[in-house]
N, C-alpha and C positions, 0 to 999 in steps of 0.2 A: 241733393245729387243723388243718384243711386250709386250703389256699390260698384258697378260695372263701370260707370262714365269715371268716376275716381279712380279707378284699375287704370282706364285709358288715359287720362290726365296724366296721371304720373309716369306712367311710361312713355309717354311723348317729353316732358321734359328730361326723365332719365336718358333718353336716346340722344338728347342735345348736349347732353353732359359726357355721355359716352364718346360722342364725336369731336368733341373740342380737345377729349384728351387722347383719342386715335391721332388726331391731326400732331399735337405736340408730340405724343411718340414714335411718328415717325419722322418730322424732323427733327427731333433728337437722336434717334437710331441713325438716321443718314449722316450725321457730324461726327456720331462716335462711334462707327464700326470698331468691333473689335477693343472696345472696351470693357475692362473687367467691372463685375458686379459692385465691387466697393469703390470703384472711382464714379461709378454712375451714381451709386446712392448720395456721392457728394456734392451732384449736381442740382439746381434749383431749379429747373425746369422739368427733372425727373419727379421732383414731390410735387411739382406743380400739376403734372398728370395724374401723380397718385390722389393728389385731394382732389382733380374733377374725376376721376376713376370711385372714388368713397362716396363721392356725391351722388353720382349716378346708381350707383349701388345699393344706396340709402333708399332714394327714391322707388328702385326696384324691390327692396324688401317690403316698402309697405304697399306697392302695388300688388305683390302675389296677395296680402293679407286681405285684399279686398275682390280680386278677379283671378280665375281660373289659371293655372299654366300655361293651358294651350291658347290662351289671349295674352297673357301678357308677353311670354316670350316672341311671338310673332312680331310683335312691336318693337320689339329690339332691332328689327331689321331697318328702321327707321335712324339708325344710328348711320347707315352710309349713304342714306339720303341727305342727312344733314351733313356728313363730311364732306358731299362734295363742293356745294357754296363755301361749305366754311373752309376748306382747303385751296378752291381757287382766289378766296379773298386775300387768304395769307400768302399766295404765290403770286399776287398781282396782274391776275388775266380774270377772263370772263369765262362762265360757263357756258359751255358748248350744245350744240343742238342735240347730240348724239347723247350726254350728259341728261340733258333735258328728259329724252325719251325715256332712257333708265330710270327715270326717278318715278314716271308716269307709272309705267309698268309697274315697277314695287309697290306704288302706291294702290293701283288698282288690285294689284294679287291680293295685298294687306287686306285690302276693304273685303274681299270674297272669305278671305280665310276668317277673319272677325265676324262676319255673318254667320258662318257655320259654328264657330268654337264659341261663340259667348253664351257661357252657361252658368251657373250657380258660383258663389264663392266657394271656395275648396272647403272639404271638411275631412277628407283622408289624409293621412301623414304616411310617411315610409317608417316603417320598423326598425329597431337598432341591425337585427341581421339584413334587412334589405337594404338599408343604407351602407353597411360593411360592403355587402354585395356588390351595391353599385360604384362604392367608392374604389375599390380593389380592381373592377373591370376598368375604371376610366384609368386609373394609374397605369394598368397593364399596357391601354391602348395608347397613352399618352407617350409612354416609355418607348415602346415600339417607334411613333411618328417622329420622335422628337431623340433620337436615339444619338449617341455620340459617334460626331463625323458625318453626319446629315447635312445637308447644306439648307441654310435658312430660307424659309419662303412656305411655302403653301402647307407643306406637312405639319410645321410648328403650328401653321396658323388652324388647322384642323384640329391639333391638339388642345390648343388655345379656346377654341370654340367650344369643344366636349368640355373641356375642364372648368367652363365658363357657366355651360348649361347645367353641369351636374351643381355647379356651385347654388344654382338657380333654385334646382329641385329641391337641393336639401335644406336652402333657407327657409322654402316655404314650409316645410317641415317643422323647423325651427321657431318660426312665428306663428303657425295655427296651435302647436303642440304649447309654447310659452303662455298663449294667451286665453287657453282651455283652464276655465277656473275649475275645473271638477278633478285637475291632479296639483304637484307641487311645480313651482313655476322652476325651478334648478332639478329636474329631473335627469338621471343619468341620461335619459334619450337626449334631452335638450342640450346637455352640456356637450356630450359626444358629438353629435351632430354639428355644432356650433365651431368646435375644433375641426371636423371635416369640411366644412365650408369655409374656414380661414384659408386654409392649406389649398384646397382647390381654388379659390379667388385670387388668392398669393401667385399661385401656379398658371394661370391664365393668363394673368398681368405679366409675369416675364417671359410667357412663351409668347406672344403678343408682341413684346418689345424685341424679340429676337427676329419675328418673323415680317416686321415693318423695315428690317435692313435691305429688304429688297423692293420696297415701296409701300406705297400705301393703297392704290387701288383693288389689285388682285388677294393678296392676305387679307384686308380687312373685309372684303367681299366673301372670302370662305370664313373665317371667323362668325361673319354675321350668318351665315347660313348653316354653318354646323353646332353654333348654339341652340336654336330651338328647336332642332331636330333633335339633339340630344335630349332636352327636356320636355320635348312633346312624348317621345318615345317610354322616357319615366313616367309622366303623367298619364298617358294612356295605358300603361301596361302595368302598373303597379297603383296608382294613385286614383284609379275609379274615374277617371275624366272620361265624357264620350261627347262625340260631335252633334250638334243639333240635327233634326232632318232625316237621320238614317242614312240611307243609300245615297240621298239624294244630297244630302249636307257632308257627306264624305267625298261625292263628287267636285260638289262646289268648293271643299278645301282643296283637291287635288290640282283641280283646275286654277284655283290661287297661288299654290306654291307653285305651280308653273310658269305661270305669270310672272311672279314676285321674284324667281330664280332667274329666268330669262333678264329681266330690268337689272338684278344685280350684276349679270353677264357683260350687260351692256355699258354699265357704269363701271365697272372694273375694266373695261378694254377701252373706254373713251376717257376714262381720268389721265392726261398727261402727269409726266412726272414735273415737280416744281420749277421752275427755274432759278439758278442759284443769285443769291440777294447778297449785298452788301456785308451782312453777317456769315454768311458762308465764306467770304473772302476774308473775314477777317480771322477765323477759326480754321482756314486753310491757305495759310499765304504763300505756299510753292502754286497753287492753283492762279491763284489771283497774279504773281509774277511771270507765269505761263501764259495767261490769256492778256498781258500789256506786251509780251516778247515781239510779237511781230510789228506793233507798231512804234517798239522801240530800238530795235535793234539794226544795228547797222547795215549795210548791204553787203555783200560779199565781194572782198576783192577781184577784179579784173583783171587777168593777164594778159597783157598790152605785147607786141611784137617787138623783139629787140631793133633799135634805132638802124638804118641803113645807110646813115650819114657820118659813120666813125671812119677814122683815118683808114683803117684795114677795107674797106668799102670803094675807095676812091679808084676811080677808072683813070687809069696811068695816060697822060700825054704822048 
């Protein structure tokens, strides 16, 4: 099996793990809106989503060792494709026709991107000054998008996608540098960039948790698009990665990006909010009571006219 194929397979499995984590995070966010970080850390569902994200990240790291950033990151868009049927199953509904169309457009666009971006395994890595510059610019952007008082939603999702994309680019630097036998395993570059990876990965996770308070579809679509865009910019600008086919390859990649973007838009528009479940009613007893109120409440009393047969209304003889 070629290195390119290994990277693709690992990226697909990673996307499924990320999709399961996103569905778990969205359900947790909808049930615990306004919950503080400490209370969130006490929930088992939160740690289950963290475990799924960690598994997806580990597979993603290995994929980056075998494939270029411009290939591995676009495959992350399959997270949304996998999250649609998974979220529908959890919500107890079927996937609609519009959602299948969005899936088809996304897959077609990703195929075009893969054809143009299927290059050799990565060799170049970010230097320490480059990694610090990328980290500083990304932190500033995330701070503006997720500033205090900002309404949770697409801005937090954009910040999450950018942070996760930068974490992927920095992860590639760590894996390539750490496996380079010409230098020490725990160099200043490896340790320093690894700390940045941990910081941006945690920031991306917390920002996405906040973004999912408004639902799963649109925020996940924005995260899915912002992630590969941020990573691709770093790969093309700083890591020396190139698209195949010259101008024709660039046009094919742009067309694929357009198709994939339109597919993501269709998916985000078509995915309905999950219906309330019995578990939701248990966590929201007031909502459950209100839902039963019309069927159990007694009717309003009817005001009857005063009787006219009393002594004061008798007709004198």
